Structures are given as structure tokens and as C-alpha cells.
N, C-alpha and C positions, 0 to 999 in steps of 0.2 A: 772475885768475879768471874762471871759467867762468861765463856768464849765469845759468843757471839755479841756480848756486851763491850768484849775486850777490843773486837773489831770494829764498832761502832765508835766508841771511845777515840780509837787512833786515828780514826775518820778513813779508815779503809773501805768500808761501803757506806752508803748512802743510807741505809735503812734497815730495821730489822730482819724484814723478806729476805732482800739482798745478801744477807747474812746467812741465814737459815739456806739459804738454796746453795750457795758455795761451800758452806760446811758438809752439806747433807751429798755433795756433789762430791767431797775427797781432796779437796781444792787447800784443804790449810793442813798443818802439821802441826804438835805439839811436841818437844821433845824429840822430834826425829821420827814421831810414827805420826800416819794418817788419823786424822783425829774426825768422825762424824758426828758425834753427840755436841749440840749445839750448846744444851749446859751444862758442859765440862767446867767445872770449877777449876780455874785457876787456883796455883801457890805460886807464893814469891819463887823466883830464879825459873818458871817456866820461861823456855825459848818458846814462842810462835813465830812460823815460817809462813808465809799468804804473800804469794806473789811477789818471787824474789825480794821479798822484806823479811828478814830477822828481825822481832821484836823477842824482850825479854820482859815478862811481867814482875815489875816491883813493889 
């Protein structure tokens, strides 16, 4: 699953445009590192940090 789709699936953003903006602005971390690619493929066990929420992709 792509990072922007994951944020939408978790109901953390209301639209793909919002996800794109927040990812590009550096508000999202994957495995502790800032990720600015909205198409970043997530792998099982990846930790996504967004607005003080830590989610694990399974």
C-alpha cells in the first residue's frame, strides 16, 4: 500500500490532496525518518508517525 493511501485508509486525512500536502511538507515519518514521497510503498512492520500517532503497517 502506498503511504498516501494508508493515511486515508486510517482516516487520518480526509482526501488524497490533503495527504499529498502533509507528506510533501515533511509531517510524516516512516521508520523514524521524514518521508516526502507520497507513493512510498509500505512494507509489513513499517512504523508511520503522523501528528503524534504511531501506526504499524501490517
